[in-house]
N, C-alpha and C positions, 0 to 999 in steps of 0.2 A: 507162606505163602502159596496158595494152591495152583495146580497147572493149569487153570483156564485164567487166571490173570497174568500169569507169567507168556501162555501162549497169545493174550491180548497185547501185551505190552511188547512182544516180540513182532507181531502185524504191524503194528504202531509204527515200530522202530524203522522197518522195512520200508516202509512209504515215504521216511523222511530222510530220503536218500542223502542229502548234502550236510547231516548234520557231522560233529567232529567224532573224528576216531581216534583212539587211544594206539600208540606204538610202542611196546618196550623191548629194548632188544635191538642195537642196530649194528652188529655185526655183518658180516661177508654177505648173509644172506637177507637178515632184515632190515640195512638199509635200502637197498633196491626195493624191495616189496613196499618199504614206508614211501619211498620216493614215487612208485607206480601210484598210489593212493593219491598223493598231491598231483602228479599230474592228470591224474582225471578228477580234478576239482573237489579232492577232500582236505576239509581243514583236520590236519593232524597234530595230536598232542602226544609229542614224544618224551621218552627216558631212556638214557641206557646209564650203567654202573659207571663207564668212561664217559665223560660230557663230552671230551675232543669227537667221539664218533656222531655226535648230534650237530656237528658245526654244517655239514652239507645241506642238511635237511633243513636245517635253520634257516639257511640261507633261500632256500626253495621257498620260504614263508610258514614251515612248519612253526609250532610254539613248543618250547620244550622246558620241562619241569622237572623239578629236582627228586622226585619220589615215586613209585608205583600206585602209591594211597593216594597223589595229585592228580595222578592221570585219570583214577577212578571218579575224582571228583566232580571232571570237567569233561568226560565224556561217556555215554552209555554203551560203546560198541569198544571194546578193547583187544588188539593183536599182541600175542605175544610170541618171541622168536628168541627162544635161550639155549644156553649148551646142554642142559644135563637135568635131570630130575630134581637134584638138591637146588638148584637155580631155581628152577619153576616153583618149586614150595617156600622159598625163601621171598619171590616176587608175589606169590599169589597170598600164602599166611604169615608171612614174617612181621614184625613191627610196624616197618612200612607197607607193608604190603596191599595189594588190591582189596583185598576183602576187609581190610580194616575202614574204607571208605565208601566200597562200592553202594549203589545205587540200586533200588529193587528193579527189577527186568533187567540189568546190564547183560549183554550179551558177551561173552568172554569166549576168546577163539585164540587155542593154544596151538601153534604151528613149530614148538619144538619136536624133536626127536626124544621120548622119553618113555620109559616105562610104562606101560599101559595100565597097571594098576596104579602108579602114579595120577596119572588121568581120570581114573576114576574117582581117587581120594579126593582130587580137586573139583569134579561134579559135586562129590557130596557138601562139601564145605563152602561152596558157592550156593547151593540151593539153600542151605539153612540162612545164609544171608538173602535171599531170593532173588538170586541171579544164575543165569543159567551159562554152562559150560559145554564148550566142544572144543574135540582134539582133533588138530587137521595138519596134520605134518604134512611135508614136502617134498617132492623129487624133481631134479632138472638142473642142482646146482646153481652157481653163482651166475651163469649165462643167463639161463632160463630166469633165475628170479629178475634179471635187468631186463630181459624183453619180454617179459610178463607173460611166460609161457609154463610156468610151474605146473606140476600136477599136483591137487589137493587131496589127501586120501580124508576123508569126513566121517568123525565119528559123534554122534549127539541124537536129541529126539528130532525126527525129520521137519518140524514145524520150526525148529531153529534152523536145521539147513537149508530153508527156503529163503528164509529172513537174510542169511549171511551170503548168498550167492552174488549178490550186487557188489560185494567186497570181493571176494574170491577171484568175478572174473575181471577185475581191474589187476589181478597178480598172477594170473594163471590162464591156463588153457585147456586145462581138463582137470573137472572138478566132480571128483567119486563120492557118494554117497556109501559107505561102507556099512552101516548099522550104528548101535548103541555106541556109547562114549568109550572108548579103549579100543574098538576095530579100527579106527583112523590108524594108532600106533601101531596095532598088530599086523596091518598091511605093509606099513613101513619098514619096520625091522625086518619082515620076509624079506621086501625089495631089495634092502642094504645089505644084508647076507649075500643076495644073489649079485649083487653090483660088486661085493668085496670080493667073491669066488672068482666072478668073469675077469675084473681088473688083473689079479694074480694071474689068471691063465692069459692074457693077454699079453702081460709084462712078460712072462714065461716064453711065451712063443714066439714075439719079437726079439727076444735075446737068443732063441736057439737058431730063428733063421738069419739073424747078424754073424752069429759065429760060424752058421755054414756057408756063409758069404752071399747071400742074399741083402740087396737096396732096401733099409726099411720101407721105404718111401712106395716101393713096388711091391714088397710083401702086404703092406697095410693093403694097398691096393686089392691084391688077389684075395684076400681075407674077406675083403669089404664087399667080394662081389661072389663068395663062396658058401660054404656050409658052417664056417667058423664064425663067422659076420655075430659081432653083440657090439653095445653101445660103447664099450670101453674102447674098441676097436676103431669104429667108424666115426663117434662123435667127440671123443674124450682121449685119444691115443696118448701112451703113457712115453713115448720114446722122445725124447727132443729133436726138432728138426720135420718132424711128418707133419704135423698140423700146425696152424697160425690158431693164435685166440685159447688157446689152452693151457693151464697150468705148466705143461712137461715143455712150452716155449717160453717161459718165464721164470725158469730155476725152479718148478713147481711151488711158485707164490701163487696167492689165492686159492679159489677153489674149497674143496672140504678136507681139514686137517687132517692127518693121520690121526690124531688124538682122538677126534671125534668118531672117526670111523670106528677106531679100538672100541670106544666106549660105545657104539652103534652095536656092534658085534656082542659085546657084552651082556647088551640087554637081550640080544638074541639068542645068547648063550643061557641066561637065566629062565626065559621063557622056554627054552627046550628042557631045560632041566624041571622045570614046574610040570611042563605038560609030558614029559617022559617021551619026548622026540628026540630020535638020532641024528644028528646032524655032523657025520663026520667032516666034511669039507669045508662047515660053517666054523666048527671049531677049530680047525686048522688056520684058517684064515684070521680069526683072534689071536692065535697063537702070533702067526705071523705078525699082523700090525702092534700087536703089545712091544713083541721084539723090537720092531723097527722104532718104536717111542722109546725105547730104551738106550737108542742107536742115533740120536739128534736127526730124527725125524719127525717127531712129534710136532711140530708147527708147519711142514712141507706137506702139499697136497697129497692125499692119499694115492695117486697115480705115482708119485715115487717110488713104487715098490719095485719100480723097473731099475732105479737106479740103485737100492739098498741089493739086489739080486746080483748087481754087477761088482757091485764093490764086494760081495760074500765071496764073488770069484777073483777078487784081488784087481778087476778090469780098472 
């Protein structure tokens, strides 16, 4: 299918604003994103490998189907939010995958955090079927997903970006075009490396302050009006009792699981190796989160690194 025909299909699709949108992957992030589409009047065709994950969305009026291929039969705009590169490959190119039934001109938006090279592979596979693929990973966590304040980092042909913006604005507050396919993922893994380093630094700082006799709420207040302020200290503090509405206030449940942060840092490590880039702190953060996964923290939020440090001290 030539580029002009694809461009025409994308332009037509952007005008048909309330046509069905497919959504595959209804985990901690995907579920609130899909709910925001429903709240904005979009008919949603949903699928998840765990059918129970679809119940709340179904109660809101979404149609639930049995496979990604069935989603592709019913929608010409599809968003995927999946845990890892192998999951993305399976959902797009597997036996019941999207590309088995995808319609020509379909817009495919992947908001998973995966290897940029896999995004490029999926774009090539989609193009062979006459569809268009964009990588659009997100930042902001579950809270931002729930309140439609996510940041989208988008890679793809610019005309596709323009057609997708109406969907992004239902789910996010900041939508940034990064360049060609794969650049959205590149931006995301760089952001997550800094996030992991910052969270470990915040946890170490808070732990030291507490051991020196400082009240944790007071210390957090001082940090957040000083040069040490960062997102982890100000918006997502890892110390229980300092903030409400964050995983540390809920036994580190919800949010971004440690296993996913370790996965993201693995992607960063691979990219650094491939580009011969030195990332000493990124590599150490990857090691710490991998150790945490082996010590029972895999399914806790990544801010549980504070608890991990305290445990290492025998506290």
